[in-house]
C-alpha positions in Angstrom: 0.0 0.0 0.0 1.2 3.5 -0.8 0.1 6.9 0.4 -0.6 9.5 -2.2 -1.5 13.2 -1.9 -4.3 14.5 -4.1 -5.6 18.0 -4.7 -9.2 18.7 -3.8 -11.4 21.7 -4.1 -14.0 21.7 -1.4 -17.2 23.1 -3.0 -20.2 24.7 -1.2 -20.9 27.5 -3.7 -22.2 25.7 -6.8 -22.9 28.9 -8.9 -19.2 30.0 -8.4 -18.0 26.4 -9.3 -19.6 26.7 -12.7 -18.0 30.1 -13.3 -14.6 28.9 -12.2 -14.7 25.7 -14.3 -15.8 27.6 -17.4 -13.1 30.3 -17.0 -10.2 28.2 -15.5 -10.7 24.8 -17.0 -7.2 24.2 -18.2 -5.8 25.0 -14.7 -8.2 22.9 -12.7 -9.0 19.9 -15.0 -6.6 17.6 -13.0 -8.1 18.4 -9.6 -10.8 16.7 -7.7 -14.0 18.4 -6.4 -15.5 17.6 -3.0 -19.2 18.4 -3.0 -20.7 18.9 0.4 -24.0 17.5 -0.6 -25.4 15.7 -3.6 -26.6 18.0 -6.5 -27.6 16.2 -9.7 -27.3 19.3 -11.8 -23.7 20.0 -10.6 -22.8 16.3 -10.9 -24.0 16.2 -14.5 -22.1 19.4 -15.2 -18.9 18.0 -13.8 -19.4 14.7 -15.7 -20.0 16.7 -19.0 -16.6 18.4 -18.4 -15.0 15.0 -17.6 -14.0 16.3 -14.1 -13.6 14.0 -11.1 -15.6 14.6 -7.9 -16.6 13.2 -4.6 -19.8 13.6 -2.7 -19.5 13.7 1.1 -22.1 12.9 3.7 -22.0 12.6 7.5 -20.7 9.0 7.2 -17.7 9.9 5.0 -17.5 9.7 1.2 -20.4 8.2 -0.7 -19.0 4.8 -1.6 -21.3 4.0 -4.6 -20.8 7.3 -6.4 -18.9 7.0 -9.7 -16.2 9.6 -10.0 -15.2 9.3 -13.6 -14.7 6.6 -16.1 -11.7 5.1 -14.2 -11.8 6.3 -10.6 -14.0 5.0 -7.8 -14.3 6.5 -4.3 -12.8 4.4 -1.5 -15.2 4.2 1.4 -14.2 6.4 4.3 -10.8 7.4 2.9 -9.0 9.9 5.0 -7.4 12.8 3.2 -4.5 14.4 5.1 -4.0 18.1 4.6 -0.4 19.0 3.9 0.8 22.6 4.2 2.2 22.9 0.7 1.7 25.9 -1.5 1.3 25.7 -5.3 3.0 28.5 -7.2 1.9 29.1 -10.8 4.3 30.7 -13.3 2.6 32.2 -16.3 5.8 33.6 -17.8 8.8 32.4 -19.6 11.6 31.2 -17.2 14.7 32.8 -18.7 18.3 31.6 -18.8 20.0 32.4 -15.5 16.8 32.3 -13.4 16.9 29.9 -10.4 13.8 28.6 -8.5 14.6 26.6 -5.3 11.5 25.7 -3.2 9.5 23.0 -1.3 6.3 24.2 -3.0 4.4 22.5 -5.9 5.2 24.4 -9.1 3.1 24.8 -12.3 4.7 26.3 -15.4 2.4 27.5 -18.2 5.2 28.8 -20.5 8.5 27.5 -21.6 11.6 27.0 -19.5 14.6 28.3 -21.4 18.1 26.7 -21.5 20.2 27.9 -18.6 17.3 28.1 -16.2 17.5 26.0 -13.0 14.5 24.7 -11.0 14.5 22.5 -8.0 11.5 21.5 -5.8 10.7 18.9 -3.2 7.1 19.3 -4.3 5.3 18.2 -7.5 6.2 20.0 -10.8 3.9 20.4 -13.8 5.3 21.9 -17.1 2.8 22.6 -19.8 5.2 24.0 -22.4 8.7 23.1 -23.7 11.5 22.6 -21.2 15.1 23.3 -22.2 16.5 24.1 -18.7 17.5 21.9 -15.8 14.6 20.7 -13.5 14.9 18.6 -10.4 11.8 17.2 -8.8 11.6 15.2 -5.6 7.7 15.3 -5.3 5.2 12.5 -5.8 4.8 13.2 -9.5 5.7 15.4 -12.5 3.8 16.3 -15.6 5.9 17.3 -18.6 4.6 18.4 -22.0 7.9 18.5 -24.0 11.5 18.0 -23.1 13.9 17.6 -26.1 17.0 19.6 -25.0 16.5 20.0 -21.2 17.6 17.9 -18.3 14.8 16.7 -16.0 15.6 14.7 -12.9 12.8 13.0 -11.1 13.8 11.5 -7.7 17.4 11.2 -8.8 16.8 9.7 -12.2 17.1 11.4 -15.6 13.7 11.0 -17.4 15.2 11.7 -20.8 13.4 13.1 -23.8 9.6 13.6 -23.8 7.6 14.7 -26.9 4.0 14.2 -25.6 2.3 15.3 -22.3 3.5 12.7 -19.9 2.9 11.8 -16.2 5.9 10.6 -14.3 5.6 9.0 -10.8 7.5 6.5 -8.7 6.3 3.5 -10.6 5.0 4.7 -13.9 5.6 6.9 -16.9 2.3 7.4 -18.8 1.5 9.5 -21.9 -1.6 11.6 -21.2 -4.0 12.2 -24.0 
């Protein structure tokens, strides 16, 4: 058995949820949503957007609720809150820039050759990486790495030309 950390948005304002999903879909599509109570309209909306969600009740998570095509809720699973921040960079990381942190990092633009990034948290790169990236988190997501050096938990992951999820025991191309 292995412990994993997941990101969950706790939702109690359903009107705001629809606005956020419509405007920030690309940023939140890999998160889970925890609904405080069952709401068929919101559940259908989340399913139509192919988003994963949980419905809670006083006994814990609803065990028979289908989350998405592949994920089922584990009955009474406990989610541990970890004090880790997520920093989102919506700019090009230039040559000579260094980022050293324990936070989770999300890069929406390219990382140029000569840039150095190191984090003990998770790293997600949604553009080309030509710099040096070292990740000691639970997972990495990398869109494209042809010239850069990416080290995940001490191992060089090599070249990547499609959006790929890397974790301790898998390297999977995402579609």
